[in-house]
PDB file as gemmi writes it, atoms N, CA and C in Angstrom:
CRYST1    1.000    1.000    1.000  90.00  90.00  90.00 P 1                      
ATOM      1  N   UNK A   1      -4.438  -9.024  -7.019  1.00  0.00           N  
ATOM      2  CA  UNK A   1      -4.176  -8.315  -5.717  1.00  0.00           C  
ATOM      3  C   UNK A   1      -4.386  -6.979  -5.398  1.00  0.00           C  
ATOM      4  N   UNK A   2      -4.566  -6.500  -4.261  1.00  0.00           N  
ATOM      5  CA  UNK A   2      -4.714  -5.243  -3.675  1.00  0.00           C  
ATOM      6  C   UNK A   2      -2.978  -5.232  -2.886  1.00  0.00           C  
ATOM      7  N   UNK A   3      -3.180  -3.827  -2.591  1.00  0.00           N  
ATOM      8  CA  UNK A   3      -1.872  -3.697  -2.004  1.00  0.00           C  
ATOM      9  C   UNK A   3      -1.780  -3.931  -0.590  1.00  0.00           C  
ATOM     10  N   UNK A   4      -2.583  -3.314   0.384  1.00  0.00           N  
ATOM     11  CA  UNK A   4      -2.799  -4.420   1.437  1.00  0.00           C  
ATOM     12  C   UNK A   4      -2.485  -5.777   1.864  1.00  0.00           C  
ATOM     13  N   UNK A   5      -3.273  -6.979   0.659  1.00  0.00           N  
ATOM     14  CA  UNK A   5      -2.754  -8.293   0.702  1.00  0.00           C  
ATOM     15  C   UNK A   5      -1.643  -8.438   0.489  1.00  0.00           C  
ATOM     16  N   UNK A   6      -0.887  -7.294  -0.605  1.00  0.00           N  
ATOM     17  CA  UNK A   6       0.330  -7.996  -1.069  1.00  0.00           C  
ATOM     18  C   UNK A   6       1.475  -7.815   0.509  1.00  0.00           C  
ATOM     19  N   UNK A   7       1.041  -6.539   0.861  1.00  0.00           N  
ATOM     20  CA  UNK A   7       2.296  -5.791   2.181  1.00  0.00           C  
ATOM     21  C   UNK A   7       1.435  -6.798   3.267  1.00  0.00           C  
ATOM     22  N   UNK A   8       0.388  -7.672   3.302  1.00  0.00           N  
ATOM     23  CA  UNK A   8       0.450  -8.742   4.126  1.00  0.00           C  
ATOM     24  C   UNK A   8       1.184  -9.896   3.787  1.00  0.00           C  
ATOM     25  N   UNK A   9       0.992  -9.933   2.784  1.00  0.00           N  
ATOM     26  CA  UNK A   9       2.425 -11.279   2.299  1.00  0.00           C  
ATOM     27  C   UNK A   9       3.859 -10.728   2.326  1.00  0.00           C  
ATOM     28  N   UNK A  10       3.788  -9.657   2.214  1.00  0.00           N  
ATOM     29  CA  UNK A  10       5.402  -9.515   2.062  1.00  0.00           C  
ATOM     30  C   UNK A  10       5.808  -9.767   3.933  1.00  0.00           C  
ATOM     31  N   UNK A  11       5.170  -9.114   4.517  1.00  0.00           N  
ATOM     32  CA  UNK A  11       5.359  -9.574   5.857  1.00  0.00           C  
ATOM     33  C   UNK A  11       5.372 -11.062   6.009  1.00  0.00           C  
ATOM     34  N   UNK A  12       4.472 -11.722   5.626  1.00  0.00           N  
ATOM     35  CA  UNK A  12       4.605 -13.411   5.951  1.00  0.00           C  
ATOM     36  C   UNK A  12       5.690 -13.671   5.089  1.00  0.00           C  
ATOM     37  N   UNK A  13       6.244 -13.385   4.287  1.00  0.00           N  
ATOM     38  CA  UNK A  13       7.432 -13.771   3.758  1.00  0.00           C  
ATOM     39  C   UNK A  13       8.775 -13.495   4.498  1.00  0.00           C  
ATOM     40  N   UNK A  14       8.677 -11.940   4.709  1.00  0.00           N  
ATOM     41  CA  UNK A  14       9.879 -11.636   5.739  1.00  0.00           C  
ATOM     42  C   UNK A  14       9.721 -12.967   7.175  1.00  0.00           C  
ATOM     43  N   UNK A  15       9.094 -13.212   7.705  1.00  0.00           N  
ATOM     44  CA  UNK A  15       8.997 -14.238   8.859  1.00  0.00           C  
ATOM     45  C   UNK A  15       9.216 -15.048   8.403  1.00  0.00           C  
ATOM     46  N   UNK A  16       8.723 -15.913   7.479  1.00  0.00           N  
ATOM     47  CA  UNK A  16       9.154 -17.105   6.491  1.00  0.00           C  
ATOM     48  C   UNK A  16      10.504 -17.481   6.766  1.00  0.00           C  
ATOM     49  N   UNK A  17      11.460 -16.268   5.824  1.00  0.00           N  
ATOM     50  CA  UNK A  17      12.720 -16.130   6.046  1.00  0.00           C  
ATOM     51  C   UNK A  17      13.242 -16.671   6.682  1.00  0.00           C  
ATOM     52  N   UNK A  18      12.826 -15.574   7.624  1.00  0.00           N  
ATOM     53  CA  UNK A  18      13.803 -15.545   9.604  1.00  0.00           C  
ATOM     54  C   UNK A  18      13.848 -17.181   9.925  1.00  0.00           C  
ATOM     55  N   UNK A  19      12.734 -17.702   9.664  1.00  0.00           N  
ATOM     56  CA  UNK A  19      12.690 -18.834  10.733  1.00  0.00           C  
ATOM     57  C   UNK A  19      13.459 -20.081   9.470  1.00  0.00           C  
ATOM     58  N   UNK A  20      13.553 -19.575   8.185  1.00  0.00           N  
ATOM     59  CA  UNK A  20      14.019 -20.485   7.632  1.00  0.00           C  
ATOM     60  C   UNK A  20      15.877 -20.532   7.886  1.00  0.00           C  
ATOM     61  N   UNK A  21      16.248 -18.843   7.780  1.00  0.00           N  
ATOM     62  CA  UNK A  21      17.270 -18.922   8.505  1.00  0.00           C  
ATOM     63  C   UNK A  21      17.968 -19.118   9.719  1.00  0.00           C  
ATOM     64  N   UNK A  22      17.362 -19.040  10.426  1.00  0.00           N  
ATOM     65  CA  UNK A  22      17.464 -19.911  12.279  1.00  0.00           C  
ATOM     66  C   UNK A  22      17.443 -21.348  12.158  1.00  0.00           C  
ATOM     67  N   UNK A  23      16.527 -22.506  11.118  1.00  0.00           N  
ATOM     68  CA  UNK A  23      16.540 -23.551  11.120  1.00  0.00           C  
ATOM     69  C   UNK A  23      17.662 -23.974  10.326  1.00  0.00           C  
ATOM     70  N   UNK A  24      18.217 -23.348   9.300  1.00  0.00           N  
ATOM     71  CA  UNK A  24      19.746 -23.705   8.685  1.00  0.00           C  
ATOM     72  C   UNK A  24      20.569 -23.735  10.069  1.00  0.00           C  
ATOM     73  N   UNK A  25      20.792 -22.057  10.118  1.00  0.00           N  
ATOM     74  CA  UNK A  25      21.615 -22.717  11.358  1.00  0.00           C  
ATOM     75  C   UNK A  25      21.578 -23.410  12.388  1.00  0.00           C  
ATOM     76  N   UNK A  26      20.605 -23.433  12.465  1.00  0.00           N  
ATOM     77  CA  UNK A  26      20.130 -25.232  13.904  1.00  0.00           C  
ATOM     78  C   UNK A  26      20.773 -25.976  12.863  1.00  0.00           C  
ATOM     79  N   UNK A  27      20.072 -26.216  11.913  1.00  0.00           N  
ATOM     80  CA  UNK A  27      20.759 -27.685  11.171  1.00  0.00           C  
ATOM     81  C   UNK A  27      22.359 -27.234  10.823  1.00  0.00           C  
ATOM     82  N   UNK A  28      22.856 -26.681  11.105  1.00  0.00           N  
ATOM     83  CA  UNK A  28      24.375 -26.180  10.917  1.00  0.00           C  
ATOM     84  C   UNK A  28      25.130 -26.788  12.280  1.00  0.00           C  
ATOM     85  N   UNK A  29      24.598 -26.674  13.340  1.00  0.00           N  
ATOM     86  CA  UNK A  29      24.849 -27.492  14.413  1.00  0.00           C  
ATOM     87  C   UNK A  29      25.007 -28.707  14.703  1.00  0.00           C  
ATOM     88  N   UNK A  30      25.506 -29.547  14.761  1.00  0.00           N  
ATOM     89  CA  UNK A  30      24.819 -30.473  15.352  1.00  0.00           C  
ATOM     90  C   UNK A  30      26.581 -31.655  16.122  1.00  0.00           C  
ATOM     91  N   UNK A  31      26.073 -32.306  16.490  1.00  0.00           N  
ATOM     92  CA  UNK A  31      27.306 -33.083  17.050  1.00  0.00           C  
ATOM     93  C   UNK A  31      27.711 -34.129  16.222  1.00  0.00           C  
ATOM     94  N   UNK A  32      29.526 -34.281  16.055  1.00  0.00           N  
ATOM     95  CA  UNK A  32      30.106 -35.051  14.805  1.00  0.00           C  
ATOM     96  C   UNK A  32      29.498 -36.284  15.264  1.00  0.00           C  
ATOM     97  N   UNK A  33      29.065 -37.238  14.174  1.00  0.00           N  
ATOM     98  CA  UNK A  33      28.907 -38.325  14.195  1.00  0.00           C  
ATOM     99  C   UNK A  33      26.912 -38.669  13.884  1.00  0.00           C  
ATOM    100  N   UNK A  34      26.587 -37.674  14.301  1.00  0.00           N  
ATOM    101  CA  UNK A  34      25.432 -37.431  14.165  1.00  0.00           C  
ATOM    102  C   UNK A  34      24.901 -36.928  12.961  1.00  0.00           C  
ATOM    103  N   UNK A  35      23.785 -37.531  12.294  1.00  0.00           N  
ATOM    104  CA  UNK A  35      22.925 -36.622  11.389  1.00  0.00           C  
ATOM    105  C   UNK A  35      21.879 -35.435  12.097  1.00  0.00           C  
ATOM    106  N   UNK A  36      22.581 -34.541  10.499  1.00  0.00           N  
ATOM    107  CA  UNK A  36      21.095 -33.120  11.102  1.00  0.00           C  
ATOM    108  C   UNK A  36      19.885 -34.146  10.851  1.00  0.00           C  
ATOM    109  N   UNK A  37      19.265 -32.655  11.645  1.00  0.00           N  
ATOM    110  CA  UNK A  37      17.862 -33.092  11.923  1.00  0.00           C  
ATOM    111  C   UNK A  37      16.964 -33.368  10.900  1.00  0.00           C  
ATOM    112  N   UNK A  38      17.634 -31.966   9.752  1.00  0.00           N  
ATOM    113  CA  UNK A  38      16.727 -31.621   8.659  1.00  0.00           C  
ATOM    114  C   UNK A  38      17.691 -31.570   7.399  1.00  0.00           C  
ATOM    115  N   UNK A  39      17.156 -31.794   5.963  1.00  0.00           N  
ATOM    116  CA  UNK A  39      17.986 -31.924   5.443  1.00  0.00           C  
ATOM    117  C   UNK A  39      18.757 -30.474   4.568  1.00  0.00           C  
ATOM    118  N   UNK A  40      19.762 -30.075   4.836  1.00  0.00           N  
ATOM    119  CA  UNK A  40      20.071 -29.028   4.465  1.00  0.00           C  
ATOM    120  C   UNK A  40      20.198 -28.083   2.710  1.00  0.00           C  
ATOM    121  N   UNK A  41      20.082 -28.996   1.994  1.00  0.00           N  
ATOM    122  CA  UNK A  41      19.886 -28.756   0.507  1.00  0.00           C  
ATOM    123  C   UNK A  41      18.304 -28.406   0.223  1.00  0.00           C  
ATOM    124  N   UNK A  42      17.369 -28.910   1.318  1.00  0.00           N  
ATOM    125  CA  UNK A  42      16.322 -28.741   1.011  1.00  0.00           C  
ATOM    126  C   UNK A  42      15.868 -27.624   1.523  1.00  0.00           C  
ATOM    127  N   UNK A  43      16.508 -27.396   3.014  1.00  0.00           N  
ATOM    128  CA  UNK A  43      16.045 -26.254   3.355  1.00  0.00           C  
ATOM    129  C   UNK A  43      16.519 -24.693   2.461  1.00  0.00           C  
ATOM    130  N   UNK A  44      17.664 -24.731   1.848  1.00  0.00           N  
ATOM    131  CA  UNK A  44      18.284 -23.766   1.482  1.00  0.00           C  
ATOM    132  C   UNK A  44      17.472 -23.716  -0.075  1.00  0.00           C  
ATOM    133  N   UNK A  45      16.794 -24.928  -0.420  1.00  0.00           N  
ATOM    134  CA  UNK A  45      16.204 -24.811  -1.791  1.00  0.00           C  
ATOM    135  C   UNK A  45      15.017 -23.808  -1.200  1.00  0.00           C  
ATOM    136  N   UNK A  46      14.096 -24.186  -0.261  1.00  0.00           N  
ATOM    137  CA  UNK A  46      13.110 -23.547   0.124  1.00  0.00           C  
ATOM    138  C   UNK A  46      13.328 -22.487   0.446  1.00  0.00           C  
ATOM    139  N   UNK A  47      14.670 -21.646   1.184  1.00  0.00           N  
ATOM    140  CA  UNK A  47      14.474 -20.592   1.449  1.00  0.00           C  
ATOM    141  C   UNK A  47      15.134 -19.725  -0.158  1.00  0.00           C  
ATOM    142  N   UNK A  48      15.530 -20.348  -0.793  1.00  0.00           N  
ATOM    143  CA  UNK A  48      16.090 -19.650  -2.511  1.00  0.00           C  
ATOM    144  C   UNK A  48      14.482 -19.182  -2.945  1.00  0.00           C  
ATOM    145  N   UNK A  49      13.368 -20.613  -2.963  1.00  0.00           N  
ATOM    146  CA  UNK A  49      11.793 -20.012  -3.158  1.00  0.00           C  
ATOM    147  C   UNK A  49      11.569 -18.941  -2.553  1.00  0.00           C  
ATOM    148  N   UNK A  50      11.718 -19.005  -1.244  1.00  0.00           N  
ATOM    149  CA  UNK A  50      11.107 -17.664  -0.594  1.00  0.00           C  
ATOM    150  C   UNK A  50      11.114 -16.612  -0.774  1.00  0.00           C  
ATOM    151  N   UNK A  51      12.817 -16.200  -0.524  1.00  0.00           N  
ATOM    152  CA  UNK A  51      13.463 -15.461  -1.571  1.00  0.00           C  
ATOM    153  C   UNK A  51      12.975 -14.717  -2.871  1.00  0.00           C  
ATOM    154  N   UNK A  52      12.944 -15.368  -3.400  1.00  0.00           N  
ATOM    155  CA  UNK A  52      12.299 -15.137  -4.805  1.00  0.00           C  
ATOM    156  C   UNK A  52      10.828 -14.541  -4.935  1.00  0.00           C  
ATOM    157  N   UNK A  53      10.035 -15.321  -4.141  1.00  0.00           N  
ATOM    158  CA  UNK A  53       9.092 -15.174  -4.196  1.00  0.00           C  
ATOM    159  C   UNK A  53       8.459 -13.097  -3.509  1.00  0.00           C  
ATOM    160  N   UNK A  54       9.938 -12.961  -2.319  1.00  0.00           N  
ATOM    161  CA  UNK A  54       9.831 -11.864  -1.605  1.00  0.00           C  
ATOM    162  C   UNK A  54      10.052 -11.305  -2.824  1.00  0.00           C  
ATOM    163  N   UNK A  55      11.208 -11.431  -3.824  1.00  0.00           N  
ATOM    164  CA  UNK A  55      11.539 -10.400  -4.822  1.00  0.00           C  
ATOM    165  C   UNK A  55      11.122  -9.801  -5.434  1.00  0.00           C  
ATOM    166  N   UNK A  56       9.597 -10.809  -5.947  1.00  0.00           N  
ATOM    167  CA  UNK A  56       8.382 -10.668  -7.338  1.00  0.00           C  
ATOM    168  C   UNK A  56       7.689  -9.368  -6.151  1.00  0.00           C  
ATOM    169  N   UNK A  57       7.277  -9.800  -5.850  1.00  0.00           N  
ATOM    170  CA  UNK A  57       6.600  -9.049  -4.427  1.00  0.00           C  
ATOM    171  C   UNK A  57       6.843  -7.978  -4.269  1.00  0.00           C  
ATOM    172  N   UNK A  58       8.064  -7.126  -3.883  1.00  0.00           N  
ATOM    173  CA  UNK A  58       8.180  -6.404  -3.280  1.00  0.00           C  
ATOM    174  C   UNK A  58       8.586  -5.637  -4.655  1.00  0.00           C  
ATOM    175  N   UNK A  59       8.917  -5.878  -5.942  1.00  0.00           N  
ATOM    176  CA  UNK A  59       8.842  -4.812  -7.279  1.00  0.00           C  
ATOM    177  C   UNK A  59       7.521  -4.724  -7.988  1.00  0.00           C  
ATOM    178  N   UNK A  60       6.850  -5.452  -6.999  1.00  0.00           N  
ATOM    179  CA  UNK A  60       4.894  -5.741  -7.269  1.00  0.00           C  
ATOM    180  C   UNK A  60       4.951  -4.590  -6.640  1.00  0.00           C  
ATOM    181  N   UNK A  61       4.820  -4.403  -5.361  1.00  0.00           N  
ATOM    182  CA  UNK A  61       4.568  -3.121  -4.293  1.00  0.00           C  
ATOM    183  C   UNK A  61       5.179  -2.139  -4.583  1.00  0.00           C  
ATOM    184  N   UNK A  62       6.707  -1.751  -5.252  1.00  0.00           N  
ATOM    185  CA  UNK A  62       7.184  -0.856  -5.155  1.00  0.00           C  
ATOM    186  C   UNK A  62       6.157  -0.291  -6.866  1.00  0.00           C  
ATOM    187  N   UNK A  63       6.528  -1.232  -7.585  1.00  0.00           N  
ATOM    188  CA  UNK A  63       5.777  -0.309  -8.932  1.00  0.00           C  
ATOM    189  C   UNK A  63       4.479  -0.293  -8.448  1.00  0.00           C  
ATOM    190  N   UNK A  64       3.433  -0.888  -7.490  1.00  0.00           N  
ATOM    191  CA  UNK A  64       2.021  -0.269  -7.738  1.00  0.00           C  
ATOM    192  C   UNK A  64       2.252   1.197  -6.695  1.00  0.00           C  
ATOM    193  N   UNK A  65       2.636   1.405  -5.698  1.00  0.00           N  
ATOM    194  CA  UNK A  65       3.390   2.796  -5.027  1.00  0.00           C  
ATOM    195  C   UNK A  65       3.831   3.650  -6.034  1.00  0.00           C  
ATOM    196  N   UNK A  66       4.513   3.576  -6.883  1.00  0.00           N  
ATOM    197  CA  UNK A  66       4.801   4.542  -8.069  1.00  0.00           C  
ATOM    198  C   UNK A  66       3.697   5.057  -8.803  1.00  0.00           C  
ATOM    199  N   UNK A  67       3.525   4.074  -9.239  1.00  0.00           N  
ATOM    200  CA  UNK A  67       2.323   4.147 -10.130  1.00  0.00           C  
ATOM    201  C   UNK A  67       0.610   4.889  -9.630  1.00  0.00           C  
ATOM    202  N   UNK A  68       0.688   4.604  -8.591  1.00  0.00           N  
ATOM    203  CA  UNK A  68      -0.239   5.549  -7.572  1.00  0.00           C  
ATOM    204  C   UNK A  68      -0.100   6.600  -7.445  1.00  0.00           C  
ATOM    205  N   UNK A  69       1.360   6.937  -6.927  1.00  0.00           N  
ATOM    206  CA  UNK A  69       2.092   8.139  -6.720  1.00  0.00           C  
ATOM    207  C   UNK A  69       2.079   9.192  -7.484  1.00  0.00           C  
ATOM    208  N   UNK A  70       2.696   8.493  -9.033  1.00  0.00           N  
ATOM    209  CA  UNK A  70       2.719   9.212 -10.059  1.00  0.00           C  
ATOM    210  C   UNK A  70       1.019   9.788 -10.350  1.00  0.00           C  
ATOM    211  N   UNK A  71       0.368   9.230 -10.146  1.00  0.00           N  
ATOM    212  CA  UNK A  71      -0.929   8.988 -10.710  1.00  0.00           C  
ATOM    213  C   UNK A  71      -2.045  10.351  -9.835  1.00  0.00           C  
ATOM    214  N   UNK A  72      -1.603  10.263  -8.598  1.00  0.00           N  
ATOM    215  CA  UNK A  72      -1.974  11.548  -8.053  1.00  0.00           C  
ATOM    216  C   UNK A  72      -1.208  13.149  -8.064  1.00  0.00           C  
ATOM    217  N   UNK A  73       0.015  12.920  -8.727  1.00  0.00           N  
ATOM    218  CA  UNK A  73       0.828  13.944  -8.697  1.00  0.00           C  
ATOM    219  C   UNK A  73       0.563  14.968  -9.870  1.00  0.00           C  
ATOM    220  N   UNK A  74       0.542  16.074  -9.294  1.00  0.00           N  
ATOM    221  CA  UNK A  74      -0.153  17.881 -10.409  1.00  0.00           C  
ATOM    222  C   UNK A  74       1.485  17.174 -11.708  1.00  0.00           C  
ATOM    223  N   UNK A  75       0.742  17.908 -13.140  1.00  0.00           N  
ATOM    224  CA  UNK A  75       1.219  17.616 -13.870  1.00  0.00           C  
ATOM    225  C   UNK A  75       2.701  18.454 -13.565  1.00  0.00           C  
ATOM    226  N   UNK A  76       4.209  18.374 -15.004  1.00  0.00           N  
ATOM    227  CA  UNK A  76       5.438  18.535 -14.485  1.00  0.00           C  
ATOM    228  C   UNK A  76       5.821  20.260 -14.420  1.00  0.00           C  
ATOM    229  N   UNK A  77       4.493  20.607 -15.665  1.00  0.00           N  
ATOM    230  CA  UNK A  77       4.694  22.530 -15.353  1.00  0.00           C  
ATOM    231  C   UNK A  77       4.231  23.167 -14.293  1.00  0.00           C  
ATOM    232  N   UNK A  78       3.293  22.022 -13.625  1.00  0.00           N  
ATOM    233  CA  UNK A  78       3.010  23.120 -12.254  1.00  0.00           C  
ATOM    234  C   UNK A  78       4.337  22.603 -10.886  1.00  0.00           C  
ATOM    235  N   UNK A  79       5.013  21.662 -11.275  1.00  0.00           N  
ATOM    236  CA  UNK A  79       6.118  21.797 -10.005  1.00  0.00           C  
ATOM    237  C   UNK A  79       7.372  22.523 -10.715  1.00  0.00           C  
ATOM    238  N   UNK A  80       7.649  22.774  -8.992  1.00  0.00           N  
ATOM    239  CA  UNK A  80       8.648  23.858  -9.194  1.00  0.00           C  
ATOM    240  C   UNK A  80      10.244  23.122  -9.470  1.00  0.00           C  
ATOM    241  N   UNK A  81      10.924  23.510 -10.424  1.00  0.00           N  
ATOM    242  CA  UNK A  81      11.814  22.837 -11.176  1.00  0.00           C  
ATOM    243  C   UNK A  81      12.665  22.346  -9.451  1.00  0.00           C  
ATOM    244  N   UNK A  82      13.343  20.856 -10.022  1.00  0.00           N  
ATOM    245  CA  UNK A  82      14.266  20.475  -8.891  1.00  0.00           C  
ATOM    246  C   UNK A  82      13.500  20.364  -7.808  1.00  0.00           C  
ATOM    247  N   UNK A  83      12.646  20.156  -7.492  1.00  0.00           N  
ATOM    248  CA  UNK A  83      12.034  19.952  -6.220  1.00  0.00           C  
ATOM    249  C   UNK A  83      11.697  18.809  -5.547  1.00  0.00           C  
ATOM    250  N   UNK A  84      12.107  17.772  -5.058  1.00  0.00           N  
ATOM    251  CA  UNK A  84      11.663  16.762  -5.297  1.00  0.00           C  
ATOM    252  C   UNK A  84      11.596  15.995  -3.828  1.00  0.00           C  
ATOM    253  N   UNK A  85      11.701  16.996  -2.987  1.00  0.00           N  
ATOM    254  CA  UNK A  85      12.306  16.675  -1.400  1.00  0.00           C  
ATOM    255  C   UNK A  85      11.286  15.172  -0.823  1.00  0.00           C  
ATOM    256  N   UNK A  86       9.616  15.040  -1.288  1.00  0.00           N  
ATOM    257  CA  UNK A  86       9.618  14.179  -0.853  1.00  0.00           C  
ATOM    258  C   UNK A  86       9.759  12.191  -1.296  1.00  0.00           C  
ATOM    259  N   UNK A  87      10.741  12.145  -2.300  1.00  0.00           N  
ATOM    260  CA  UNK A  87      11.353  10.893  -2.652  1.00  0.00           C  
ATOM    261  C   UNK A  87      13.312  10.982  -1.262  1.00  0.00           C  
ATOM    262  N   UNK A  88      12.901  11.822  -0.446  1.00  0.00           N  
ATOM    263  CA  UNK A  88      14.416  12.138   0.735  1.00  0.00           C  
ATOM    264  C   UNK A  88      15.380  11.597  -0.092  1.00  0.00           C  
ATOM    265  N   UNK A  89      15.847  11.337  -1.121  1.00  0.00           N  
ATOM    266  CA  UNK A  89      17.581  10.345  -1.604  1.00  0.00           C  
ATOM    267  C   UNK A  89      17.897  12.067  -2.359  1.00  0.00           C  
ATOM    268  N   UNK A  90      17.722  13.233  -2.587  1.00  0.00           N  
ATOM    269  CA  UNK A  90      17.974  14.306  -3.326  1.00  0.00           C  
ATOM    270  C   UNK A  90      17.445  13.249  -4.852  1.00  0.00           C  
ATOM    271  N   UNK A  91      17.213  12.570  -5.542  1.00  0.00           N  
ATOM    272  CA  UNK A  91      16.975  11.986  -6.941  1.00  0.00           C  
ATOM    273  C   UNK A  91      15.904  12.881  -7.111  1.00  0.00           C  
ATOM    274  N   UNK A  92      15.513  13.042  -8.478  1.00  0.00           N  
ATOM    275  CA  UNK A  92      14.025  13.747  -8.898  1.00  0.00           C  
ATOM    276  C   UNK A  92      14.175  13.784 -10.101  1.00  0.00           C  
ATOM    277  N   UNK A  93      12.622  12.533 -10.380  1.00  0.00           N  
ATOM    278  CA  UNK A  93      12.426  12.074 -11.987  1.00  0.00           C  
ATOM    279  C   UNK A  93      12.509  13.263 -12.650  1.00  0.00           C  
ATOM    280  N   UNK A  94      12.411  14.436 -12.339  1.00  0.00           N  
ATOM    281  CA  UNK A  94      12.059  15.669 -13.393  1.00  0.00           C  
ATOM    282  C   UNK A  94      13.610  16.161 -13.879  1.00  0.00           C  
ATOM    283  N   UNK A  95      13.206  16.793 -14.678  1.00  0.00           N  
ATOM    284  CA  UNK A  95      15.096  16.986 -15.722  1.00  0.00           C  
ATOM    285  C   UNK A  95      15.158  18.405 -15.134  1.00  0.00           C  
ATOM    286  N   UNK A  96      16.363  18.858 -14.348  1.00  0.00           N  
ATOM    287  CA  UNK A  96      16.627  20.281 -14.031  1.00  0.00           C  
ATOM    288  C   UNK A  96      16.479  21.199 -14.642  1.00  0.00           C  
ATOM    289  N   UNK A  97      15.410  22.351 -14.640  1.00  0.00           N  
ATOM    290  CA  UNK A  97      15.490  22.986 -15.396  1.00  0.00           C  
ATOM    291  C   UNK A  97      16.372  24.486 -14.956  1.00  0.00           C  
ATOM    292  N   UNK A  98      16.837  25.350 -15.758  1.00  0.00           N  
ATOM    293  CA  UNK A  98      17.528  26.566 -15.747  1.00  0.00           C  
ATOM    294  C   UNK A  98      16.321  27.321 -14.913  1.00  0.00           C  
ATOM    295  N   UNK A  99      17.821  28.137 -13.548  1.00  0.00           N  
ATOM    296  CA  UNK A  99      16.292  28.857 -12.969  1.00  0.00           C  
ATOM    297  C   UNK A  99      16.663  30.034 -13.332  1.00  0.00           C  
ATOM    298  N   UNK A 100      15.419  31.016 -13.429  1.00  0.00           N  
ATOM    299  CA  UNK A 100      15.427  32.190 -14.053  1.00  0.00           C  
ATOM    300  C   UNK A 100      16.298  33.696 -13.609  1.00  0.00           C  
ATOM    301  N   UNK A 101      16.648  34.064 -14.267  1.00  0.00           N  
ATOM    302  CA  UNK A 101      17.257  35.582 -13.267  1.00  0.00           C  
ATOM    303  C   UNK A 101      16.969  36.543 -12.722  1.00  0.00           C  
TER     304      UNK A 101                                                      
END                                                                             
C-alpha cells in the first residue's frame, strides 16, 4: 500500500469513527419504553473494529514516514551533536556528545 493510499484510508476511518460515535450517542437517547433504533452492542463492536484498524494503519504510516526520513538523512557523523529541531519535541535519536572546549 502506498503512503498516499494509507493516508486516504486513515481519513476515511477517522470519518467512520465520528459517524459511529454519533450513531451510538443518538441510539443511547430514546424514550422510555421504546426500543433503540440500532443494536448498541453491534455498534460498539463495529467501533472497536474500526479503531483497531485505525491503530494498525497509523502505526504503519508512522513507520513508513520514519523509515523514509531516516533513509534521506545524512550520516550520524555529519550531524551536529544534539540537534534534532525537526522533531520539535526535544527528543533526539542520537546520543548526546560531549561538547569540545
